[in-house]
N, C-alpha and C positions, 0 to 999 in steps of 0.2 A: 263453633259457636247457631245458632241454632236454623233449621231450614225454613221455619215459620214467614221468614218475612217481616216480623215485627222485633221490640226489644229481645233480646238471649235473657235467657231463662237466670235467676238471681246464682251467684257462682260460677258462674258461664264465665272464660277468660279470654282476650279475645287482646293483640297488638297493633298497636298503629307507628308506619315509619311517616316524621315531615321529612321531604326532600326537600338540601337546600334550593330555596328558589325565589327571587324576586321577582315577584307582579306587578306592574306599570301601570294603569289603564286610564283611558284618558282620552278626549279628543286635543291632536297635537300630540301627542305622547312619542312618535317616532321621533322627533327631536333627539330624545334622553338613549339614543340609541349610542352614539359619540362615548357619553359618560356610562355607560355600561360598561363593553369595552373595557375603559378607563381602570375602571372598577376592579376588571375582571383581569388588568393587565396583557392586555391581547393584545397587539401589533398589527398582525398577520393574518387578518382572519381571508374564508373565504366563502362567497357571496353562493350560497343553492336557490336557484325557484329556475321558475319558469320561461320558457326564452317569451310571450307575450307581459308577464309581469316585470320583466327586465325591461324592456320596454315603455312598458305606461310612462305615463306625468305620475306616478307613485313609485316605479320604480326608480327611475331615472332621481326623483330624490334621494330617493336611499340613498342610493351608490355615492350622489351627489354629498351627502355626511357621512359617510363613513370614510370619505377621502382617502388621506394617505393610511389608513390601515387595513382597504379593503387591495391585500397577495392578487387574488382569486377568483374571479366568476364562475360556477358550471352550472348555464339556464339551461339542461336537458332534462328535466325532469319531468314525468310524464307516469299515469295515475297509473296506482298501484306498483307502484315504486318496481319497473323490473328489473332484475338480477343482475342486468349486462349494466344498467343504467347507473347503478349502485356502484359496482367494480369503476366503471370507467372516473364516476365524484370519487372512490376511493384514493385510485391512481393520480388524480390528479391534485389532490389533498399533498399527497406525498410528492408530489413533483414540486409541486411549486411551499412545501414546507409551510405551512399553515399553522397556526398555534391554537386555532380557534372560527368558528363558525357563525355563521347568521344565517335566518331560512326565511324562506322571504311568500307569503302565499297558500297553499291547504294541507290539508292534510300529508299529500305524498312530498310538498317539499320537504316538509318537517319531518316523515319517516325516512327523506333519503339522507339529510344530514344525519339524526338519530344512527344510522348506520356506517355512516362514515367514519363516523367512533367510534362504534362499537368494531368492524373491525381493525379499528389502527389498532387500537389498542391491544386485539387479534393478536394481528404480525409483530409489534412489537411486542409480546411475550408478558405484555402488562393485563390483563382484566380487571376486572374491577369485582371484587370478592362482596365487598357490605358497601351499605346507602354513606357510607362516613368517606368512601374516595373520591376523590377529583378526576373528572374526569381529563384526559387525555387531552381532547378538544373541545373547550365546556363552547357552550351553542347559546347563542341567543336567538329565539325564535320571533317572530313577526308574523303573526297568522291573519289570514283575508278570505277563510269562512269560518265554516263553528266547531270545527275534526274532534278539538280535545289534544290535538295530538301534538303542540306544541307544551303542557305538560309529562307526561306520562314517561316512564320507561322505560318502551320495548317499540317496536314497529311494524307493519307487515313487509314483507316482499314477493315479489311474484315471477315465479321460475316462469320463464315466458317458452319453455319448449313441455313440459308440464302440463302447463295452465293447474298449479295447486300456487296458491297468496301460504304465507305459512309465515309464523309470527318469532320476531328476537328479540335480545333484550335483554340489557342488565340494570345494576342499580348506579350505575354513571352513567347511561345512554338519555336519562330526563333534563331536557335543557337547563340552561343554569340560570333564566332570567327567559319572561315573555313579556313582551310590548304588545299591550289590548288596544289598538287605536281605530275607534270606529269610520274613523275618516279614511283609512285604509279595504275601508270594507263595502264603501258604497260601491265601488265600480263593478262588483263581483252579481252578474245577469241574478235576478230574483232565482234563477231557476237552481242555480246551485247554493245556491243562500237554503233555498226550501229542503234539499238534497241533504248539503250537510249539517242540516239545522234537526233534522230526521235523527241524524247518525251523536250529533248530544242526547239528542231526548232520549235515547235510546242507551243513553252509556249509563243513562239517570238510571233509570230503569229496571237495570241491570243492575248494579250497585245495590238498588235496596232489596233486588231477591236474593243476593248472593250471601251463600253461606259464610265466605274468610269477612264480610264488611266489619268493618268496625263501627262507631256508633257516630262518630266526626264524617265515616265519609255519609252515613244512611239523612244524616242532614242533609251535609253539600246538596244532595243528587237529590233530595226533594224540592230542596230551597230553587235547584237547577231546573228539573222538569217544568217548577209553576214560572219561572220567567220565562222560557221555551215555549210554553203552549199561549202564553198568554203576548209576547212580542209576535212571534217565529209568519203569522200572520199579515201585520201588516208592514214585515219587513217586505213580504211578498207582494203586497198590492202597492205599499209607497215602498221605492227603493231608498229612495232622495232622506226619508224621515231617517235624519239619525240618534232619535229619544231612541227609537223600537228600536235600530243597531247597534244601541250602545246597551239596554238593556240583553239585547238576542246575545251579545258579545261574552254579557255577565253570565246569563246561564249556559253557554260554549267549556265559558273556563273553569266552571264548576262542574260543570259534566264531566270534562278535563281531571280534576281535580279529584274527584270523588274518586279515578278510577284508581290512585295511588294505593289504593286501599279496601276494594275491594276486586272482588274477579268479577267477567262475563261469561258468559254462561250460552244457551243452543241457538241465543239471538247472531246472537257477531259471529260465532263458529260456524253458521251455514253462510251468515251476510256474506265472511269470509272467503270460504271457500264458492258462492254462486261467483264475487269479482274476481275472482283468481280465475275460473275454469269458463265465464262468458267476456267480461271484460268490463261487465256495467259496473258504473261506477257505483263507490262502495256506498253511501249515499241513499243512492236509489232503491241500492239491496235491501238495505235499512229497512228505509219505511217502507219498502212488502210486504217484511219477512213480521215485522215487529206486533203488527195485530195477534198474527197466528199463532207466535213465540211466545203471547201474551197468554193467547189460549189453552195454548200446549200447559202453561209453569201456574196455571189461575188456581187450582185444587192444590195444590206442593204448597204453595207462597200466598193461603188466604189474607195474613195481615199485611203483607206487603203489596199485594192487591188494594187494597182498602186507602190506604195511608199514598200512593200513588193518587189512586182514585179521588182526593182529598186535594191531594196538590193540586191539579189538575185541572180541576173544577169536572168531574163527567160523574155521570148519575146516572146509576146500572153499569151496562155492561161493559167496561174496558177495553178492550178489543173493540165492541166495535164503535165505544170513544176514538177512536186512535182510526181506528181505520176510516171513519168521518172527516177526519181531521187531514189525513194523509190527500183523501179527494178535495177538502175543501186549500188546498197547500197548488193544486192543478196539478198532480202529482199522478203518474200511473199507480193502476190497485193490485195490478197482475201482474207475476213476471213473465207471462204469457205477453205482454205487452212492452215487453224490456228487452227484446232480440233473446230471452232464453228459451228455449226448445224441449222438450218430453223427458229424453237422453241426457240432458246433463242434469236434471231431478236425481235419479240413480246413477249419475256419477260421484254426485256430492255427495249420495245419501251415504251410498261407500264409505269417503272417503271421510265423513261425518268423526266416524270411529276410532276414528285418529287425531283428531281435531283438540288441541290443549283446553278448548274455551266449550267446548259440549259437554267434554268430561268434564269438568266442573259446574255443569246446571243442578242446582236444588233438587230437577226433577233425574233419575235416572234417563237415559235418551238412546235405546237401539236405534239398529238401520230398519228396519222399518218403521219408530216412529219419527226419524229423521226425514221419512222420505213423505208420511202423510202431513206433517207440516210443507213440505214443500210445497206438494199437490196440493191442498187449499191454500196456499199463496198462489199459484199459478193457474 
């Protein structure tokens, strides 16, 4: 694919993989979870969630819907999916003999469930090798934020000792179904909606400039960016407005879907590393770093910047538009406001040189380049 961010030149080849997934969208669709489990032949599932989500009214409703098919509940998920938490979830799934997974919550819940399937396959000596393989533990995701993790075939996991967050996954890690019920997002606080919404927007931005994107992925990413920019301010200002939450959830779904056939770059690589080292929320790191990643890549992908500007309704400097958008959402615009320290910047810049997302950026990124982007965001 061309790295210019527009249509590939004539004769350029590309590949597009369509994963076997069912997406169910609309108010009240959480009621369809039991039918999805029956269609998959699942009888003993493990619910993967947080303690807060489990104790909520929506959590009680979901456990009631799962009924006798709920064999195990793992409610110890925390941000950035720490390795010990993932290990505990894998051990519990094995102990309870589950045949499937249901995640309920944000991206860390989906990531933890994907990790359980991944490591269960590794332990059984049956890791998937192609997109046609069925997962060992089919996963139905019920998202309550806008991370897009409910559709992707990879996950992030953090080593609390080294404070490094790394990705892993495989063709069978992607959830086989996702239930997008906007009613379940109403209880999500505006701050978390804003942060995870910026994560979704960043997915769309990076796919549009991804050197390996397919034409469908690019079109989906632009459609997602348009919805997110249009709906997210209303979600933050009027959290109970279901129409805006529905549109925002559509944008997040498109943001997750486009990642299936496009790579991430400097933005997500640095956000992942900053979050793993400092513990700040992944969405917050996304929000602060995104304008600076756009500015760094702009000269290398001018067609992508034009397409994104058109989709988002930005006139002039796209990086400045995104920075103003972040401030409009009430989010910090500097890493220094988020508990990140100067010494963290140099550590992250060093780690960037082995980060797979950074290595796939359309413009080469040296350690000095990464440090310059981080300092601009600081």
